[in-house]
N, C-alpha and C positions, 0 to 999 in steps of 0.2 A: 155398438160406439168403440176406437180404438185407442189408446194417450198415444199422443203426438211425442216426444221421449224430442230434448233436445242437447244438444253436443256441450257440456260443461269445460269439457277439457281429453286434452288427447295423450297419453304417453305412449311409447315408443319402449319396449321391452324386448326382454327377447327373450328364448327356451332356455331349456338345460344342455341342449347342444350345436346353441349359439349362433337360432335363426329371427331374424328380427321379427317382432311379432304389435302389430296395434291395436290400444286399450281407448277405448274411447269410457267418458264418464257419463251421464247422463242422468236427467233429471222429466220428469211430464209435469213439475208442480208442487204436488204434493212426496215424492218418491225418488230415489237416486239408485242405478243400478251401475255395470261393469258391462259392457259387451266386445266382444272383437268386432273386424270391421263385419262379416258377416250376420251379424246381431245374436250369437251364443251367446249366453251370458257368463261370464267368469267369476269365483269367490275371491273378492279383499279378503286377504290375512292382515292381522295386525301386526307384523312383521317391517309392511308394505309390499311385499309379493302378492302374484293372485293363482289362482288355480286355476285349470278344466277343466268340473266335477268331472267328464267322464270317462277322460283321461287319466288322470291326477297329474299330468305337468304341468310346472309352476313353471309360471315367469316372472321376470325377474327388471325391472325399474332400470334404462339405462343413463345412467347419467342426467341430473336434471339442468 
């Protein structure tokens, strides 16, 4: 049985070269995660940035 993830927040970010990337904060009711549009997981850093683990690409949130 697969979990149903619900989008809680949509964050517009940019990578190190200025490309726009959308990050979704999701919850299944018990856990939260951050993913890209394609479902690829990203890691949240304490400073509010994100990292795509396989590529070490840093993403910064663009304005609130």
